C-alpha positions in Angstrom: 0.0 0.1 0.1 1.4 3.5 -1.0 2.2 6.2 1.6 -1.1 8.1 0.2 -3.3 5.2 0.7 -2.0 4.3 4.2 -2.2 7.9 5.4 -5.9 8.3 4.1 -6.9 5.0 5.6 -5.6 5.9 8.9 -6.6 9.7 9.1 -9.9 11.2 10.1 -11.4 12.4 6.7 -14.0 15.2 7.0 -15.8 17.4 4.5 -17.0 20.6 5.8 -19.8 21.0 3.3 -21.6 18.7 1.0 -25.1 19.6 -0.7 -25.6 16.4 -2.6 -28.4 14.5 -3.4 -29.2 12.5 -0.2 -29.6 8.8 -1.3 -27.8 5.4 -0.7 -25.7 5.7 -3.8 -24.2 8.8 -2.3 -23.6 6.9 1.1 -21.7 4.3 -0.8 -19.8 6.6 -2.6 -18.7 8.2 0.8 -17.6 5.1 1.9 -15.7 4.4 -1.2 -13.9 7.7 -0.7 -13.1 6.8 3.2 -14.9 9.9 4.4 -15.3 9.8 8.1 -17.8 12.6 8.4 -19.3 15.4 6.4 -21.4 18.6 7.2 -24.5 18.0 5.1 -26.7 20.5 4.3 -30.4 19.9 5.2 -31.8 23.8 4.8 -31.1 26.7 2.6 -34.2 28.7 2.0 -36.7 26.6 4.0 -38.8 27.9 7.1 -38.9 26.2 10.5 -41.5 23.6 9.6 -40.0 22.6 6.0 -36.5 22.4 7.7 -37.9 20.1 10.3 -39.4 17.8 7.6 -36.0 17.7 6.0 -34.4 16.6 9.1 -37.2 13.7 9.6 -36.3 12.6 6.0 -32.6 12.8 6.8 -33.1 10.7 9.9 -35.1 8.0 8.1 -32.5 8.1 5.5 -29.9 7.6 8.1 -31.7 4.8 9.7 -32.6 3.0 6.2 -28.8 3.2 5.6 -27.4 2.5 9.1 -24.8 0.0 7.5 -23.0 3.0 5.9 -23.7 6.0 8.0 -24.5 7.2 11.4 -25.7 10.4 12.8 -23.0 12.8 14.5 -23.7 15.1 17.6 -20.3 15.1 19.2 -16.5 14.9 18.1 -16.7 11.4 19.9 -19.2 10.4 17.6 -16.8 11.1 14.6 -14.1 8.9 16.1 -16.9 6.2 16.6 -17.7 6.6 12.8 -14.0 6.0 12.0 -13.9 2.8 14.3 -16.9 1.6 12.9 -16.1 2.2 9.3 -19.1 4.4 8.7 -19.5 8.1 7.5 -20.8 10.3 10.1 -23.6 12.8 9.0 -23.4 16.2 10.6 -26.4 18.2 9.8 -26.0 21.7 8.9 -27.7 24.7 7.5 -26.5 27.1 4.7 -29.0 29.8 6.0 -30.3 30.9 9.4 -33.7 31.6 7.8 -35.0 28.3 9.6 -34.7 30.1 13.0 -37.3 32.6 11.6 -37.5 35.3 14.5 -37.4 32.8 17.3 -34.3 32.7 19.4 -35.3 29.5 21.0 -35.4 27.7 17.8 -31.3 27.6 17.9 -31.6 25.0 21.0 -34.5 23.3 19.2 -32.4 22.6 16.0 -29.1 21.8 18.2 -31.1 19.1 20.1 -32.1 17.7 16.4 -28.4 17.2 15.6 -27.7 20.7 13.7 -24.0 21.5 14.5 -23.2 24.2 12.0 -25.2 27.1 10.7 -24.4 29.5 8.0 -25.9 33.1 9.0 -27.0 34.0 5.5 -27.2 32.6 2.1 -26.3 35.2 -0.7 -29.2 37.7 0.4 -30.5 39.4 3.5 -32.3 37.9 6.3 -33.1 39.0 10.0 -29.6 38.2 11.2 -27.5 40.0 8.4 -26.7 40.2 4.7 -25.2 37.8 2.1 -22.6 38.3 -0.3 -24.9 39.1 -3.3 -26.3 42.4 -1.6 -25.5 45.4 -0.2 -24.1 44.8 3.2 -25.6 46.5 6.3 -23.7 44.2 8.7 -25.0 42.1 11.8 -28.4 43.1 13.2 -29.1 43.3 16.9 -31.1 40.2 16.5 -28.0 38.4 14.6 -26.2 39.4 17.8 -28.6 37.5 20.2 -28.3 34.4 17.5 -24.6 34.6 17.6 -24.8 34.6 21.5 -27.3 31.7 21.5 -25.3 29.7 19.0 -22.4 30.1 21.0 -24.1 29.1 24.3 -25.7 25.8 23.0 -22.7 25.0 20.8 -23.6 25.7 17.2 -20.9 26.9 14.6 -21.3 29.9 12.7 -20.5 29.7 9.2 -19.9 32.8 7.0 -19.2 31.2 3.7 -21.9 33.1 1.6 -22.1 36.1 4.0 -21.2 39.6 3.2 -17.9 41.1 4.0 -19.2 43.4 6.9 -21.4 40.9 8.2 -18.8 38.4 8.6 -16.5 40.8 10.1 -18.9 41.7 12.8 -20.1 38.0 13.4 -16.2 37.0 13.8 -15.7 39.9 16.2 -19.1 39.1 18.1 -18.8 35.4 18.6 -17.1 34.1 21.6 -16.3 30.6 19.9 -14.5 29.8 16.8 -16.5 30.7 13.4 -15.8 29.3 10.0 -15.9 29.8 6.1 -16.9 26.2 5.8 -16.4 26.3 1.9 -14.5 29.0 0.2 -11.8 30.0 -2.2 -9.4 32.9 -2.5 -10.1 36.1 -4.4 -6.3 36.2 -4.7 -6.6 33.5 -7.4 -9.9 34.4 -8.9 -12.1 37.5 -8.3 -15.5 36.3 -7.6 -18.1 37.8 -5.1 -18.3 34.4 -3.3 -14.4 34.2 -2.8 -12.7 35.8 0.1 -9.9 38.3 0.1 -6.5 37.7 1.6 -7.5 40.3 4.2 -10.7 38.4 5.1 -8.8 35.3 5.2 -6.3 36.6 7.5 -8.9 38.2 9.7 -10.8 35.0 10.5 -7.6 33.2 11.1 -6.3 35.9 13.4 -9.5 35.6 15.6 -9.3 32.1 16.1 -11.5 31.1 13.2 -11.4 28.3 10.5 -11.4 28.1 6.6 -12.6 25.1 4.9 -11.6 25.3 1.1 -13.8 24.5 -1.6 -13.5 23.1 -4.9 -16.5 24.5 -6.7 -15.3 24.9 -10.2 -16.7 28.4 -11.0 -14.9 29.9 -8.2 -11.7 28.2 -9.0 -8.9 29.8 -11.2 -9.6 27.8 -14.4 -13.0 27.1 -13.8 -14.6 24.0 -15.4 -11.2 23.1 -16.8 -9.7 22.9 -13.4 -8.1 19.8 -11.9 -7.4 18.7 -8.6 -3.8 20.5 -8.7 -5.9 23.9 -9.2 -7.7 22.8 -5.9 -4.4 22.0 -4.0 -3.1 25.2 -5.2 -5.9 26.9 -3.6 -5.5 25.0 -0.4 -1.9 25.9 -0.3 -2.6 29.6 -1.0 -4.9 29.8 1.9 -2.7 27.8 4.1 0.1 30.3 3.6 -2.2 33.1 4.8 -4.1 31.3 7.7 -1.6 28.8 8.9 -1.7 25.0 8.5 -3.7 24.4 11.7 -6.8 26.9 10.6 -7.6 25.2 7.3 -9.5 22.2 6.3 -11.7 20.8 3.4 -15.3 21.8 2.5 -15.8 20.6 -1.0 -19.4 21.7 -1.8 -20.0 18.5 -3.6 -23.4 18.6 -5.3 -23.4 15.1 -6.5 -26.4 13.9 -8.0 -28.4 16.9 -8.6 -29.6 18.3 -11.7 -30.4 21.6 -13.5 -33.6 22.4 -11.4 -31.5 22.2 -8.1 -29.0 25.0 -9.3 -31.9 27.2 -10.5 -33.4 26.8 -7.0 -29.9 27.8 -5.4 -29.4 30.6 -7.6 -32.4 32.5 -7.0 -33.2 34.6 -4.0 -35.4 32.2 -1.5 -35.4 29.8 -4.3 -38.0 31.3 -6.6 -37.4 35.1 -6.6 -34.8 37.1 -8.5 -31.8 35.6 -10.1 -28.7 36.2 -8.2 -26.0 34.5 -10.2 -25.5 31.9 -12.9 -23.1 29.1 -12.6 -23.3 27.8 -16.1 -22.1 24.3 -16.4 -20.9 22.4 -13.2 -18.1 20.2 -13.8 -15.9 19.2 -10.5 -12.3 19.3 -11.0 -10.5 16.3 -12.9 -9.4 13.9 -10.3 -11.9 14.7 -7.7 -15.2 14.5 -9.4 -17.0 12.1 -7.1 -16.8 11.7 -3.4 -15.3 8.4 -4.0 -12.3 10.0 -5.4 -11.4 11.5 -1.9 -8.2 9.4 -1.6 -6.8 11.2 -4.8 -6.9 14.6 -2.5 -4.5 13.1 0.0 -2.0 11.8 -2.5 -2.2 15.4 -4.5 -1.4 17.1 -1.1 1.7 15.0 -0.5 2.8 15.2 -4.1 2.6 19.0 -3.6 4.8 18.8 -0.7 2.8 18.9 2.2 4.3 16.6 5.0 2.2 13.6 6.2 1.2 15.2 9.3 0.0 18.4 7.7 -2.2 16.5 5.3 -3.7 14.6 8.1 -4.7 18.0 9.6 -6.0 19.4 6.5 -8.0 16.4 5.6 -9.9 16.2 8.9 -7.9 16.6 12.0 -8.1 20.3 12.1 -12.0 20.1 11.8 -12.1 17.7 14.7 -10.2 20.2 16.9 -12.4 23.4 16.0 -15.6 21.5 16.3 -14.8 20.3 19.7 -13.9 23.8 20.7 -17.5 25.0 19.4 -19.5 22.0 20.6 -18.0 21.4 23.6 -17.8 17.7 23.4 
């Protein structure tokens, strides 16, 4: 067995953001890729009731596929998934819209197993502003939400959040916050990418960066390869430090045109916010099952084995334990 294969097999492998089509075929591919755990999106534009319904569906799916996956609520659960050869499902939101205007819903969703919540998805909500709209910053209700997320142990995610709102969440939070899935604007200028200053700011304040491979945000777009992805990881590592970065692929595996139309319109149905065009993952990591290729590519780039283990999941475990408290 090669050094890369052994390292991948022995390491905790965590994907900080997957928004794929939830089905057994995906779970089988997660196991093929050696994925220990993933932050799996169960809410974007949905309100409280529809999000609860999504969680019910996910619970049922996990139960029906318990030979492959298990639910994650604590970092101990992540190690248990590794030990049992399963993939752990960490449920997360890409929008705090499901909290509506009720502070108490933060605790309710935490009890249901939601461990990561993005404050806004592209546009304005009651908490703050997304990256495709004039940014008014964090609202007073948003400050209450941040404090409550800190209290109950839910991580604040800022990937699709505007620059000013992100800055104010970083300063407001008493626990580490993250960009669970982003790329550097230093390699490609795009509203969803983060500047060197933004990346340094979150790291300097104890935050964390998951690096995505979503092709429209990569330097070479749909012509990107796994080496372009590794270049972006190295770029961010150079700014944030090797201990403050991880993986957040943004895998959309199994979804078709209608899904992307839903994502790229405000609230899923209103004005168009962006247009991705053709979506093709980088050559070499086009499916979740190809995850081992990333470990190999990081080693080939020159990262040491212990650094690769940190990037591939070790760092995520540490920061999640800090936020979750267990």
